[in-house]
BAFI-3210 file (N, C-alpha, C; in Angstrom, 3 decimals, decimal comma, padded with zeros to 6 digits):
// residues 332
n [1|2|3|4|5|6|7|8|9|10|11|12|13|14|15|16|17|18|19|20|21|22|23|24|25|26|27|28|29|30|31|32|33|34|35|36|37|38|39|40|41|42|43|44|45|46|47|48|49|50|51|52|53|54|55|56|57|58|59|60|61|62|63|64|65|66|67|68|69|70|71|72|73|74|75|76|77|78|79|80|81|82|83|84|85|86|87|88|89|90|91|92|93|94|95|96|97|98|99|100|101|102|103|104|105|106|107|108|109|110|111|112|113|114|115|116|117|118|119|120|121|122|123|124|125|126|127|128|129|130|131|132|133|134|135|136|137|138|139|140|141|142|143|144|145|146|147|148|149|150|151|152|153|154|155|156|157|158|159|160|161|162|163|164|165|166|167|168|169|170|171|172|173|174|175|176|177|178|179|180|181|182|183|184|185|186|187|188|189|190|191|192|193|194|195|196|197|198|199|200|201|202|203|204|205|206|207|208|209|210|211|212|213|214|215|216|217|218|219|220|221|222|223|224|225|226|227|228|229|230|231|232|233|234|235|236|237|238|239|240|241|242|243|244|245|246|247|248|249|250|251|252|253|254|255|256|257|258|259|260|261|262|263|264|265|266|267|268|269|270|271|272|273|274|275|276|277|278|279|280|281|282|283|284|285|286|287|288|289|290|291|292|293|294|295|296|297|298|299|300|301|302|303|304|305|306|307|308|309|310|311|312|313|314|315|316|317|318|319|320|321|322|323|324|325|326|327|328|329|330|331|332]
n.u [000,816|000,261|000,974|000,279|001,788|001,206|002,863|005,340|007,857|007,436|006,933|005,150|004,630|007,132|007,828|005,669|006,199|008,578|007,796|005,828|007,276|008,315|006,787|005,436|004,977|005,807|004,973|006,060|005,079|005,822|005,884|007,931|008,054|008,827|007,934|008,963|012,437|013,904|016,017|015,702|013,620|014,770|016,623|015,251|014,307|016,664|017,207|015,413|016,628|016,715|018,519|019,401|020,355|019,212|016,608|013,746|011,488|008,088|007,498|009,854|011,249|012,831|014,359|014,632|014,695|011,254|010,570|009,629|010,259|008,942|009,190|006,519|003,815|000,742|-001,392|-001,094|000,079|-001,579|-001,551|000,817|000,175|-002,049|-000,684|000,878|-001,123|-002,040|000,099|000,758|-001,515|-002,809|-003,589|-004,139|-004,434|-002,612|-003,148|-001,187|-000,303|-000,420|-000,868|000,279|-000,274|-001,721|-001,402|-000,030|-001,987|-003,488|-002,074|-001,377|-003,591|-004,297|-002,484|-003,539|-005,982|-005,180|-003,509|-004,668|-007,330|-007,704|-005,689|-006,446|-008,866|-008,027|-006,565|-008,442|-010,111|-008,487|-008,366|-011,081|-011,308|-009,453|-010,328|-009,446|-010,103|-009,600|-008,947|-006,960|-006,919|-005,370|-006,947|-007,673|-007,385|-008,029|-010,472|-012,420|-012,572|-013,225|-014,505|-016,062|-016,666|-015,375|-013,735|-012,935|-015,303|-016,008|-018,436|-019,100|-020,306|-018,766|-018,887|-017,818|-015,148|-011,953|-009,867|-008,611|-007,165|-008,223|-010,770|-010,319|-009,698|-012,107|-013,512|-012,350|-013,251|-015,904|-015,855|-014,947|-017,072|-019,078|-017,883|-017,825|-020,534|-021,577|-019,822|-018,854|-016,312|-014,030|-013,347|-011,102|-010,807|-008,463|-008,276|-005,795|-003,973|-001,913|000,995|004,237|007,773|010,907|012,457|010,532|008,342|009,760|008,131|006,590|005,692|007,465|009,897|010,368|010,595|012,644|014,848|014,922|015,523|018,055|019,612|019,562|017,373|014,301|011,206|007,895|005,054|001,997|-001,487|-000,878|000,257|-001,741|-002,950|-003,940|-002,804|-003,151|-000,661|000,795|002,817|004,935|005,465|003,168|001,165|001,822|001,590|-001,219|-002,155|-000,974|-002,388|-004,944|-004,682|-004,242|-006,655|-009,984|-011,859|-013,470|-016,248|-016,915|-017,117|-015,307|-014,697|-012,063|-010,623|-007,242|-005,131|-003,393|-004,922|-004,708|-004,484|-002,104|-000,883|000,398|002,487|003,423|004,365|006,424|008,143|008,923|010,507|012,548|013,593|014,586|016,648|018,003|018,036|016,755|013,953|013,705|010,890|008,150|005,231|002,182|-000,905|-003,854|-003,442|-004,787|-006,927|-006,166|-006,805|-008,104|-008,020|-007,074|-008,153|-008,408|-010,866|-010,465|-011,846|-013,277|-011,519|-009,998|-011,813|-012,122|-009,680|-008,099|-006,351|-003,942|-002,249|001,211|003,494|004,581|004,606|007,077|008,934|008,670|009,484|012,141|013,142|012,756|014,455|016,919|017,184|017,250|019,612|021,530|020,987|021,649|024,198|024,886]
n.v [-001,205|002,334|004,557|007,286|008,738|010,963|013,196|011,838|012,119|011,988|010,179|007,870|007,879|007,494|004,841|003,504|004,006|002,708|-000,057|-000,263|000,238|-002,117|-003,601|-001,773|001,387|004,205|007,522|010,155|012,901|015,901|018,633|019,171|020,695|022,665|021,790|019,855|018,718|019,198|017,713|015,074|014,352|014,605|012,629|010,289|010,338|010,012|007,424|006,232|006,668|009,160|012,032|014,849|017,178|016,813|017,192|018,555|021,396|021,561|020,483|019,085|015,984|013,793|010,606|007,086|003,585|002,717|004,557|008,052|011,363|014,537|017,845|019,308|021,492|020,723|022,395|024,738|024,482|023,614|023,270|021,893|019,551|018,647|018,159|016,063|014,068|013,857|012,911|010,434|008,937|007,869|004,777|004,482|006,598|007,525|009,318|010,732|013,264|015,842|018,393|017,519|016,724|017,205|019,147|021,349|022,209|023,906|026,344|026,999|027,234|027,927|026,615|024,045|024,312|025,032|022,969|020,429|020,629|022,484|021,425|018,602|018,906|019,941|017,697|015,595|016,761|016,659|013,955|013,551|015,009|013,651|011,015|009,177|006,624|005,155|005,910|006,218|007,372|009,103|009,285|009,698|008,538|010,502|011,562|010,433|011,745|012,435|009,993|007,516|005,018|002,124|-000,644|001,762|002,127|002,093|002,945|004,801|007,991|010,922|013,685|015,438|016,464|017,040|018,717|021,146|019,759|017,226|017,884|018,610|016,203|014,977|016,400|015,752|013,088|013,690|015,155|013,153|011,376|012,867|013,284|010,681|010,007|011,934|011,993|009,404|008,567|006,227|005,417|004,715|005,481|005,572|005,238|006,152|004,799|006,005|005,852|004,406|003,907|003,005|005,839|007,568|010,305|013,358|014,753|013,088|010,908|008,433|009,332|011,811|011,064|009,224|010,709|012,787|011,190|010,002|012,281|013,253|014,990|016,420|014,729|015,539|014,287|013,797|014,065|012,932|010,598|008,666|008,226|006,418|004,663|003,279|002,178|001,612|-000,297|000,662|-001,117|-002,793|-000,960|-000,102|-002,624|-002,930|-000,784|-001,361|-003,734|-002,771|-001,054|-002,980|-004,255|-004,737|-002,018|-000,407|001,583|001,751|003,368|003,559|003,618|002,858|001,577|001,490|000,011|-001,312|-002,547|-002,927|-001,062|000,746|001,845|005,123|005,393|002,817|002,473|004,388|003,040|000,887|001,997|003,087|000,652|-000,447|001,376|001,313|003,073|005,527|007,775|011,369|012,467|014,789|015,288|016,223|017,878|017,340|018,182|020,878|019,653|017,039|013,514|010,998|008,205|005,956|003,416|000,929|-000,874|-003,312|-005,056|-004,638|-003,910|-006,231|-008,059|-006,909|-006,996|-008,947|-007,972|-008,052|-007,081|-007,612|-006,928|-006,437|-004,075|-003,955|-005,171|-003,377|-000,848|-001,621|-001,849|000,820|002,304|001,190|001,996|004,768|005,157|004,364|006,214|008,744|008,367|007,261]
n.w [000,023|-000,438|002,014|004,108|006,820|009,298|011,556|011,704|012,722|015,237|018,561|018,538|015,787|014,581|015,363|014,106|011,402|011,187|011,311|009,253|006,912|006,112|004,401|002,797|000,927|002,446|003,172|005,024|007,137|009,029|011,129|012,815|015,276|018,227|020,650|022,420|022,699|019,632|018,628|019,393|017,855|015,234|015,607|015,619|013,051|011,737|012,480|010,784|008,414|007,345|006,964|008,905|007,400|005,009|005,033|003,666|003,013|001,812|-001,435|-002,035|-001,502|000,502|000,800|001,587|000,442|000,266|002,117|002,356|003,245|004,220|005,398|006,747|007,424|008,240|008,985|007,770|005,156|002,804|000,061|-000,545|000,857|-000,637|-003,064|-002,357|-001,981|-004,434|-005,906|-004,727|-004,330|-001,934|-000,205|002,468|005,296|008,190|010,956|013,061|013,895|016,106|018,690|021,615|025,021|028,180|030,207|029,025|027,341|028,907|029,370|026,731|024,864|022,090|020,341|020,346|019,136|016,544|015,744|016,257|015,558|013,314|011,698|011,497|010,287|007,715|006,807|006,648|004,643|002,378|002,131|001,362|-001,001|-002,573|-002,664|-000,755|001,133|003,602|006,847|009,698|012,850|015,711|018,688|022,175|025,433|027,174|026,553|028,008|030,460|033,953|034,759|036,871|035,995|035,317|033,739|031,081|028,682|025,103|024,505|026,431|027,699|026,449|026,770|028,613|028,963|030,593|029,911|027,405|025,458|025,496|024,741|022,112|020,940|021,178|019,448|017,083|016,798|016,464|014,000|012,223|012,377|011,083|008,547|007,705|007,414|005,682|003,380|003,022|004,035|005,431|008,884|011,669|014,868|017,273|020,633|022,540|025,417|027,763|026,474|026,216|026,209|024,379|022,792|023,692|024,588|026,113|027,833|029,193|032,056|032,413|031,176|032,311|035,185|035,112|034,267|036,194|038,577|037,985|037,635|040,347|041,042|042,350|041,962|040,927|042,379|041,495|042,525|044,894|044,513|044,193|041,808|039,017|036,184|032,860|031,593|028,459|026,419|023,721|021,548|021,673|021,032|018,476|017,122|017,279|015,847|013,308|012,704|012,473|010,266|008,260|008,175|007,039|006,919|005,373|004,738|007,374|010,610|013,273|016,837|019,015|021,837|022,813|024,688|027,707|029,574|032,381|034,898|036,699|039,948|040,583|042,479|042,595|039,943|039,944|041,842|040,343|038,336|040,152|041,181|038,786|038,229|040,483|042,531|044,658|044,480|045,001|046,346|045,860|047,076|045,575|045,001|042,854|039,395|037,293|034,765|034,804|035,290|037,508|036,935|034,412|032,356|030,245|028,440|026,270|024,732|022,440|020,410|020,430|019,446|016,911|015,559|016,679|018,779|021,305|024,151|025,013|026,500|029,677|032,455|033,924|032,267|030,015|031,121|031,728|029,230|028,210|029,918|029,317|026,627|027,190|028,638|026,719|024,651|025,781|026,579|029,194]
ca.u [000,063|000,803|000,465|000,683|001,888|001,440|003,662|006,196|008,990|006,989|007,100|004,337|004,782|008,478|007,573|004,757|006,871|009,578|007,085|005,154|008,028|008,729|005,914|004,614|005,606|005,317|005,354|005,965|005,307|005,979|006,325|009,160|007,902|009,784|007,186|010,023|013,674|013,792|017,070|015,175|012,766|015,730|017,382|014,212|014,306|017,968|017,075|014,746|017,338|016,643|019,553|018,906|020,785|018,588|015,164|013,305|010,121|007,199|007,358|011,047|011,032|014,032|014,063|015,341|013,707|010,043|010,101|010,021|009,799|008,862|008,869|005,330|002,867|-000,579|-002,300|-000,892|000,611|-002,677|-001,131|001,710|-000,592|-002,782|000,209|001,248|-002,194|-002,213|001,244|000,914|-002,713|-002,787|-004,634|-004,527|-003,802|-002,616|-002,927|-000,561|000,152|-001,147|-000,219|000,047|000,022|-002,892|-001,042|000,396|-003,094|-004,002|-001,384|-001,205|-004,730|-004,300|-001,725|-004,408|-007,032|-004,550|-002,902|-005,577|-008,604|-007,552|-004,818|-007,242|-009,782|-007,189|-006,180|-009,658|-010,556|-007,677|-008,933|-012,315|-011,017|-008,641|-010,946|-008,765|-011,140|-009,284|-008,205|-006,786|-006,424|-005,216|-007,813|-007,016|-008,181|-008,405|-011,924|-013,299|-012,688|-013,082|-015,592|-015,720|-017,105|-014,202|-012,834|-013,565|-015,920|-016,125|-019,930|-019,371|-020,440|-017,494|-019,302|-017,355|-013,670|-011,374|-008,963|-008,874|-006,576|-009,321|-012,002|-010,009|-009,793|-013,505|-013,978|-011,793|-014,206|-017,279|-015,512|-014,889|-018,535|-019,722|-017,261|-018,265|-021,979|-021,879|-018,869|-018,568|-014,949|-014,064|-012,454|-010,955|-010,212|-007,958|-008,096|-004,507|-003,776|-000,491|001,902|005,545|008,809|012,057|012,216|009,347|008,386|010,352|007,175|005,817|006,245|008,628|011,047|010,524|011,007|013,971|015,912|015,186|016,261|019,509|020,249|019,283|016,382|013,048|010,072|006,502|004,070|000,686|-002,509|-000,294|000,702|-002,923|-003,505|-003,828|-002,539|-003,062|000,593|000,779|004,108|004,899|005,268|001,782|000,376|002,147|000,974|-002,542|-002,368|-000,739|-003,534|-006,122|-004,464|-004,418|-008,031|-011,020|-012,857|-014,187|-017,666|-017,172|-016,564|-015,146|-013,868|-011,550|-009,650|-006,005|-004,370|-002,933|-006,131|-004,306|-003,990|-001,055|-000,913|001,553|003,635|004,011|005,001|007,685|008,853|009,535|011,615|013,571|014,201|015,436|017,732|018,843|018,193|015,425|013,504|013,353|009,577|007,462|003,895|001,390|-002,394|-004,254|-003,324|-005,971|-006,986|-005,811|-007,829|-007,695|-007,738|-007,263|-008,270|-008,955|-011,460|-009,975|-012,547|-013,884|-010,260|-009,585|-012,746|-011,993|-008,354|-007,313|-005,378|-003,745|-000,967|002,102|004,583|004,171|005,312|008,417|009,734|008,677|010,302|013,538|013,499|012,825|015,606|017,988|017,283|017,491|021,017|022,232|020,814|022,267|025,574|024,966]
ca.v [-000,029|003,682|004,999|008,503|008,915|012,297|013,108|010,722|012,294|011,820|008,960|006,746|008,015|006,862|003,334|003,041|004,033|001,519|-001,245|-000,341|000,289|-003,492|-004,174|-000,768|002,573|005,109|008,939|010,666|014,361|016,355|020,026|019,338|021,854|022,589|021,515|019,318|018,808|018,740|016,913|013,783|014,157|014,399|011,481|009,407|010,342|009,427|005,869|005,838|006,835|010,591|012,777|016,242|018,127|016,424|017,385|019,701|021,775|021,553|019,210|018,380|014,945|013,023|009,274|005,766|002,638|002,410|005,667|009,415|012,334|015,898|018,727|020,056|021,830|020,660|023,376|025,921|024,275|022,676|023,199|020,723|018,370|018,227|017,663|014,642|013,150|013,659|012,149|009,098|008,218|007,022|003,826|004,660|007,696|007,418|010,747|010,864|014,564|016,502|018,897|016,619|017,157|017,846|020,306|022,396|022,845|024,985|027,597|027,306|026,660|028,240|025,562|022,939|024,542|025,090|021,652|019,238|020,877|022,865|020,318|017,424|019,232|020,043|016,368|014,777|017,468|016,154|012,630|013,696|015,411|012,804|009,684|008,395|006,055|004,593|006,891|005,716|008,655|009,218|009,920|009,693|008,080|011,688|011,930|009,976|012,695|011,812|008,955|006,352|003,744|001,500|-000,076|002,715|001,448|003,014|003,427|005,713|009,301|011,703|015,088|016,259|016,450|017,830|019,608|021,388|018,681|016,149|018,468|018,659|014,782|014,617|017,116|014,854|012,055|014,217|015,479|011,815|010,867|013,754|012,972|009,434|010,121|012,768|011,819|008,060|008,180|005,223|005,971|004,072|006,393|004,778|006,001|005,671|004,902|006,298|005,052|004,547|002,946|003,697|006,991|008,325|011,851|013,906|015,403|012,103|010,431|007,640|010,170|012,721|010,481|008,607|011,760|013,235|010,307|009,846|013,522|013,658|015,972|015,985|014,459|015,894|013,149|014,526|013,226|012,302|009,087|007,756|008,161|005,071|004,848|002,165|002,211|000,629|-000,303|001,200|-002,229|-003,262|000,118|-000,301|-003,867|-002,696|000,128|-002,041|-004,732|-001,987|-000,629|-004,103|-004,779|-004,173|-001,315|000,393|001,674|001,828|004,490|002,888|004,074|001,633|001,692|000,701|000,014|-002,656|-003,095|-003,156|000,178|000,737|003,030|005,973|005,061|001,522|002,773|004,955|002,017|-000,037|002,833|003,091|-000,681|-000,672|002,246|000,950|004,344|005,991|009,145|012,404|012,735|015,847|015,050|017,305|017,614|017,118|019,324|021,040|018,979|015,710|012,626|010,045|006,877|005,549|001,931|000,564|-002,025|-003,510|-006,146|-004,183|-004,039|-007,620|-008,685|-006,208|-007,432|-009,788|-007,256|-008,478|-006,519|-008,670|-006,545|-006,024|-002,776|-004,177|-005,457|-002,163|000,135|-001,987|-001,539|002,172|002,842|000,739|002,946|006,045|005,151|004,377|007,426|009,782|007,896|007,193]
ca.w [000,024|-000,210|003,332|004,608|008,277|009,808|012,833|011,466|013,576|016,732|019,248|017,923|014,361|014,209|015,526|013,025|010,099|011,156|011,127|008,008|005,626|005,797|003,346|002,121|000,627|003,436|003,155|006,373|007,242|010,369|011,114|013,692|016,207|019,357|021,977|023,102|022,199|018,231|018,374|019,607|016,499|014,243|015,940|015,192|011,545|011,322|012,536|009,624|007,170|006,879|007,678|009,196|006,474|003,860|005,298|002,979|003,013|000,703|-002,301|-002,192|-000,690|000,646|001,406|001,185|-000,060|000,903|003,026|001,937|004,248|003,919|006,523|006,327|008,500|007,602|009,449|006,864|003,751|002,256|-001,299|-000,537|001,283|-001,697|-004,042|-001,917|-002,161|-005,944|-006,500|-004,205|-004,395|-000,795|000,125|003,840|006,016|009,537|011,425|014,428|014,113|017,079|019,779|022,720|026,505|028,787|031,016|028,126|026,744|029,824|029,158|025,302|024,134|020,744|019,679|020,176|018,090|015,296|015,267|016,553|014,888|011,939|011,034|011,314|009,131|006,429|006,368|006,095|003,474|001,368|001,949|000,698|-002,392|-003,424|-002,488|000,156|001,943|004,831|007,810|010,995|013,586|017,065|019,736|023,446|026,654|027,918|026,179|029,023|031,612|035,317|035,112|037,720|035,346|034,770|032,690|030,182|027,367|023,918|024,618|027,539|027,317|026,431|026,667|029,691|028,969|031,643|029,279|026,043|024,638|025,401|023,976|020,693|020,541|021,082|018,279|015,947|016,650|015,865|012,580|011,561|012,207|010,044|007,189|007,267|007,092|004,401|002,310|002,873|004,344|006,509|009,900|012,866|015,861|018,344|021,920|023,261|026,844|028,272|025,683|026,797|025,627|023,840|021,937|024,031|024,727|027,234|028,708|029,913|033,258|032,379|030,805|033,487|036,447|034,970|034,131|037,495|039,435|037,442|037,923|041,739|041,125|042,875|041,133|041,479|042,458|041,545|043,097|046,018|044,125|044,229|040,549|038,343|034,706|032,093|030,718|027,379|025,651|022,282|020,577|021,676|020,324|016,967|016,668|017,088|014,741|012,009|012,447|011,997|008,857|007,295|008,338|006,087|007,616|004,413|005,053|008,737|011,441|014,601|017,945|019,648|022,885|022,608|025,913|028,271|030,314|033,688|035,460|037,798|040,783|040,291|043,286|042,166|038,827|040,391|042,448|039,168|037,961|041,217|041,222|037,541|038,246|041,565|043,119|045,164|043,940|045,913|045,946|046,304|046,814|045,198|044,723|041,528|038,512|036,490|033,518|035,151|035,807|038,591|036,531|033,022|032,410|028,924|028,057|024,947|024,130|021,054|019,536|020,409|018,493|015,593|014,891|017,472|019,528|022,666|024,584|025,457|027,271|031,000|032,782|034,335|030,954|029,259|031,856|031,496|027,721|028,024|030,623|028,595|025,548|027,660|029,046|025,514|023,926|026,553|026,960|030,681]
c.u [000,797|000,203|001,017|000,588|002,223|002,011|004,699|007,545|008,636|007,202|006,441|004,497|006,048|008,300|006,747|005,387|007,887|009,004|006,465|005,977|008,580|007,948|005,096|005,534|004,918|005,772|005,078|005,978|005,263|006,415|007,613|008,985|008,722|008,973|008,094|011,213|013,503|014,909|016,538|014,377|013,795|016,460|016,493|014,261|015,622|017,825|016,341|015,290|017,316|017,511|019,018|019,272|020,181|017,008|014,684|011,734|009,330|007,375|008,768|011,126|012,378|013,678|014,984|014,228|012,447|009,632|010,618|009,526|009,847|008,419|007,672|004,368|001,448|-001,678|-002,184|-000,743|-000,399|-002,230|-000,204|001,033|-001,362|-001,889|000,569|000,110|-002,311|-001,103|001,160|-000,362|-002,887|-003,967|-005,088|-003,798|-003,761|-002,234|-002,528|-000,040|-000,845|-000,346|-000,711|000,197|-001,190|-002,596|-000,653|-000,836|-003,795|-003,411|-001,127|-002,377|-004,798|-003,580|-002,622|-005,562|-006,390|-004,128|-003,935|-006,825|-008,504|-006,666|-005,602|-008,294|-009,138|-006,910|-007,399|-010,330|-009,742|-008,101|-010,152|-012,155|-010,250|-009,158|-010,122|-009,820|-010,831|-008,477|-008,160|-006,254|-006,269|-006,116|-007,048|-008,045|-008,606|-009,853|-012,803|-013,462|-012,473|-014,180|-015,068|-016,229|-015,956|-014,392|-013,544|-014,035|-016,122|-017,653|-020,173|-019,547|-019,164|-017,759|-018,713|-015,949|-013,005|-010,301|-009,236|-008,289|-007,623|-010,430|-011,622|-010,077|-011,251|-014,040|-013,469|-012,750|-015,516|-016,970|-015,534|-016,262|-019,285|-019,252|-017,665|-019,718|-022,210|-021,066|-018,464|-017,165|-014,987|-012,849|-012,287|-010,212|-009,702|-007,624|-006,904|-004,505|-002,272|000,595|003,352|006,466|009,993|011,710|010,961|009,564|008,904|009,352|006,289|006,556|007,445|009,885|011,391|011,228|012,371|014,974|016,100|015,915|017,656|020,161|020,054|018,416|015,132|012,006|008,813|005,661|002,706|-000,309|-001,966|000,078|-000,420|-003,510|-003,259|-003,799|-002,448|-001,957|000,661|002,033|003,911|004,765|003,843|000,886|000,594|001,507|-000,526|-002,869|-002,172|-001,842|-004,684|-006,019|-004,680|-005,894|-008,904|-012,039|-013,538|-015,660|-017,900|-016,611|-016,554|-014,333|-013,415|-010,532|-008,454|-005,088|-003,967|-004,092|-005,828|-003,728|-003,011|-001,041|000,488|002,659|004,264|004,755|006,455|008,739|009,540|010,688|012,788|014,322|015,208|016,635|018,608|019,044|016,806|015,243|013,340|011,872|008,921|006,051|002,929|-000,093|-002,540|-003,808|-004,530|-005,890|-006,644|-007,040|-007,252|-007,262|-007,873|-007,261|-009,122|-009,707|-011,184|-010,695|-012,951|-012,660|-009,826|-010,474|-012,566|-010,686|-007,534|-006,173|-005,151|-002,292|-000,038|003,174|004,126|005,015|006,691|009,406|009,775|009,520|011,761|014,000|013,660|014,136|016,918|018,248|017,801|019,010|021,883|022,205|021,529|023,608|025,756|025,510]
c.v [001,213|004,289|006,429|008,447|010,328|012,228|012,075|010,894|012,146|010,378|007,796|006,736|007,217|005,322|002,753|002,855|002,851|000,204|-001,320|-000,275|-001,127|-003,987|-003,105|000,437|003,641|006,580|009,551|012,236|014,694|017,801|020,254|020,496|021,678|022,494|020,742|019,215|018,252|017,785|015,354|013,432|013,839|013,027|010,238|009,235|009,838|007,873|005,374|006,137|008,281|011,508|014,276|017,228|017,859|016,447|018,637|020,095|021,535|020,224|018,585|017,302|014,067|011,756|008,204|004,883|002,524|003,633|007,050|010,341|013,713|016,668|019,563|020,293|021,876|021,535|024,594|025,550|023,154|022,375|021,931|019,456|017,786|017,539|016,298|013,684|012,910|012,757|010,640|008,245|007,335|006,021|003,964|005,831|007,408|008,734|010,519|012,285|015,221|017,357|018,206|017,377|017,863|019,130|021,571|023,022|023,932|026,350|027,963|026,790|026,843|027,211|024,353|023,057|024,462|023,657|020,598|019,469|021,259|021,812|019,091|017,714|019,285|018,647|015,564|015,480|016,914|014,708|012,605|013,992|014,384|011,151|008,752|007,793|005,559|005,607|006,336|006,976|008,363|009,931|009,734|009,152|009,380|012,132|011,405|010,867|011,919|010,979|007,998|005,049|003,137|000,059|000,891|001,950|002,566|003,581|004,587|007,252|010,099|013,231|015,949|016,157|017,425|018,754|019,940|020,365|017,585|016,685|018,311|017,206|014,344|015,224|016,244|013,743|012,529|014,577|014,081|011,345|011,642|013,395|011,500|009,319|010,763|012,340|010,313|007,583|007,172|005,651|004,797|005,088|005,543|005,777|005,536|005,794|004,869|005,476|005,421|003,619|003,660|004,856|007,814|009,741|012,304|014,461|014,403|011,548|009,563|008,381|011,055|012,214|009,932|009,614|012,390|012,543|010,181|011,053|014,111|014,825|015,442|015,759|014,955|014,760|013,704|013,487|012,459|010,711|008,176|007,681|006,741|005,411|003,442|002,192|001,181|000,806|000,006|000,030|-002,777|-002,221|-000,068|-001,486|-003,653|-001,760|-000,584|-003,087|-004,030|-001,526|-001,695|-004,686|-004,161|-003,436|-000,307|000,327|001,771|003,118|004,010|003,749|002,991|002,080|000,877|000,931|-001,294|-003,330|-003,549|-001,950|-000,066|002,048|003,780|005,676|003,714|001,626|003,500|003,999|001,127|000,701|002,926|001,793|-000,909|000,179|002,055|002,224|004,910|007,487|010,077|012,795|013,930|015,630|016,278|016,872|017,387|018,444|019,588|020,249|017,485|014,868|011,553|008,736|006,829|003,994|001,548|-000,791|-002,236|-004,602|-005,819|-004,341|-005,398|-008,372|-008,153|-006,847|-008,401|-009,224|-007,918|-007,953|-007,652|-008,232|-005,891|-004,763|-002,909|-004,326|-004,106|-001,047|-000,318|-001,573|-000,020|002,738|002,357|001,599|004,301|006,164|005,229|005,674|008,640|009,467|007,848|005,834]
c.w [000,018|000,904|003,619|006,134|008,634|011,207|012,805|012,300|015,112|017,367|018,600|016,413|013,907|014,325|014,454|011,645|010,039|010,846|009,734|006,732|005,249|004,507|002,560|001,790|001,584|003,158|004,510|006,311|008,717|010,266|012,030|014,529|017,456|020,682|022,902|022,177|020,584|017,873|018,517|018,362|015,308|014,377|015,423|013,735|010,991|011,373|011,407|008,306|006,591|007,722|007,776|008,085|004,997|004,020|004,557|003,287|001,758|-000,118|-002,647|-001,192|-000,761|001,308|001,116|000,627|000,946|001,915|002,513|003,084|003,818|005,128|006,047|007,468|007,951|007,979|008,506|005,464|003,127|000,835|-001,395|-000,128|000,079|-002,875|-003,600|-002,173|-003,644|-006,493|-006,028|-004,115|-003,082|-000,550|001,583|004,397|007,505|010,141|012,958|014,828|014,991|018,054|020,965|024,016|027,072|029,484|030,148|027,440|027,610|029,590|027,688|024,520|022,566|019,837|019,448|019,201|016,708|014,768|015,266|015,799|013,482|011,086|010,625|010,176|007,792|005,884|005,896|004,862|002,251|001,025|001,198|-000,760|-003,284|-003,214|-001,771|001,220|003,247|005,690|009,109|011,744|015,063|017,826|020,892|024,467|027,477|027,644|027,210|030,306|032,995|035,727|036,025|037,254|034,801|034,583|031,745|028,901|026,364|023,895|025,672|026,942|027,451|026,237|027,839|029,888|030,000|031,150|027,885|025,146|024,514|024,597|022,473|020,184|020,356|019,760|016,996|015,700|016,065|014,371|011,765|011,311|011,060|008,652|006,623|006,796|005,839|003,173|002,121|003,163|005,436|007,609|011,070|013,793|017,025|019,571|022,692|024,682|027,237|027,616|026,135|026,094|025,040|022,802|022,366|024,376|026,038|028,172|029,433|031,126|033,306|032,164|031,865|034,764|036,190|034,962|035,454|038,439|039,158|037,853|039,391|041,874|041,626|041,766|041,787|041,376|042,512|041,989|044,266|045,831|044,051|042,886|039,894|036,809|034,004|031,056|029,726|026,408|024,259|021,250|020,507|020,820|018,898|016,438|016,361|015,992|013,292|011,642|011,959|010,606|007,886|007,373|007,270|006,918|006,674|004,751|006,506|009,469|012,833|015,575|018,769|020,651|022,538|023,873|026,462|029,009|031,653|034,195|036,581|038,567|040,517|041,202|043,043|040,847|039,072|040,981|041,362|038,621|038,773|041,166|039,921|037,639|039,470|042,497|043,566|044,606|045,201|045,533|046,577|046,007|046,622|045,029|043,200|040,639|037,747|035,141|033,661|035,550|036,794|037,991|035,034|033,081|031,112|028,969|026,608|024,170|022,586|020,034|019,404|019,311|017,063|014,876|015,683|018,397|020,910|023,112|025,133|026,391|028,599|031,455|033,162|033,117|030,130|029,810|031,618|030,156|027,606|028,638|029,872|027,314|025,965|027,981|027,796|024,786|024,500|027,070|028,458|031,068]
res [m|n|i|l|v|t|g|a|a|g|f|i|g|y|h|c|v|k|e|l|v|k|d|n|i|v|i|g|i|d|n|i|n|d|y|y|d|v|n|l|k|y|s|r|l|k|e|l|g|i|e|k|n|k|i|y|d|n|t|e|i|e|g|i|k|n|f|k|f|v|k|l|d|m|t|e|d|t|q|c|l|n|f|l|f|s|k|y|n|f|d|c|v|i|n|l|a|a|q|a|g|v|r|y|s|i|t|n|p|e|c|y|i|k|s|n|i|n|g|f|f|n|l|i|e|c|c|r|k|h|n|t|k|k|i|v|y|a|s|s|s|s|v|y|g|n|t|d|k|v|p|f|s|e|d|a|n|v|n|s|p|e|s|l|y|a|a|t|k|v|s|n|e|l|f|a|n|v|y|h|k|i|y|g|l|s|f|v|g|l|r|f|f|t|v|y|g|p|w|g|r|p|d|m|a|p|f|l|f|t|e|a|i|i|n|n|k|t|i|n|v|f|g|n|g|e|l|y|r|d|f|t|y|i|d|d|i|v|n|g|i|v|k|v|v|y|s|d|f|e|g|k|n|e|l|l|n|i|g|h|g|s|p|v|k|l|l|d|f|i|d|i|i|e|t|e|l|g|k|k|a|d|k|k|f|c|g|m|q|k|g|d|v|y|t|t|y|a|d|t|e|k|l|e|a|f|v|g|y|k|p|k|i|d|l|k|e|g|i|h|n|f|i|d|w|y|k|k|y|y|n|i]
***
């Protein structure tokens, strides 16, 4: 297939490209913004065979066998986006481009409207114009808000998000529903649950805690350590995405949880990192942050029935793999 992956320099995007290029032609786009260290994004691209000094804007595309990359901001450059659709006649689009982060959305709300709403609209408009029928897109467990009905089921009401980030993801789901009904586009929205692993984002807990403990810095433990998160290893996430891409969902509009299905208490999560590093964390216990939720817990039965998804990596193994990568990447 010819597949477009947006957010290809991001954490999940990088891992998806790495898997999909084995059997497909993949075109990756990313605006490489500075929400976190751009060097990590360039390093991911280098692992995919794209050198930093050969990354071009607009229609100049650099690449290796089965993978081409272009630096492109799909919130602004719809002309180039349309060019790519015309040139490659995509069989499937995987939208992983978004402004991430619940807490950042409180202080920088305009970024989320621009990236997560305008960018998503521009992308699905291209799909409509160029008759690209299959679209897989990233939603989030954040859409569930602070519900006490666990595990989270896709049938739950999601009209009370706790953050603007979550609200933009609900908006994506509503946009997809309308474009499916009116234009016949086929969608699978994947609600991700706390993804972690090698090449992970520096703004997320595994990275923040590991970095702080190694460098003898204090970690903030929000919710006084009583929060629960459904940590899901990156390989399990990618396995689920790829299974969905290869499935026949033409004519459908699905919303599916993709998580591990076994929430872990934040203090226990920190304990696993401490054990792996052989070093105790200096903890500062804090209350809840605005926009945060107490628990995430995925019911994955629907995805299991849809494509046979079953997560395989437990948290101890996943944290071991992440810290092993972290030490190698930062030469520790």
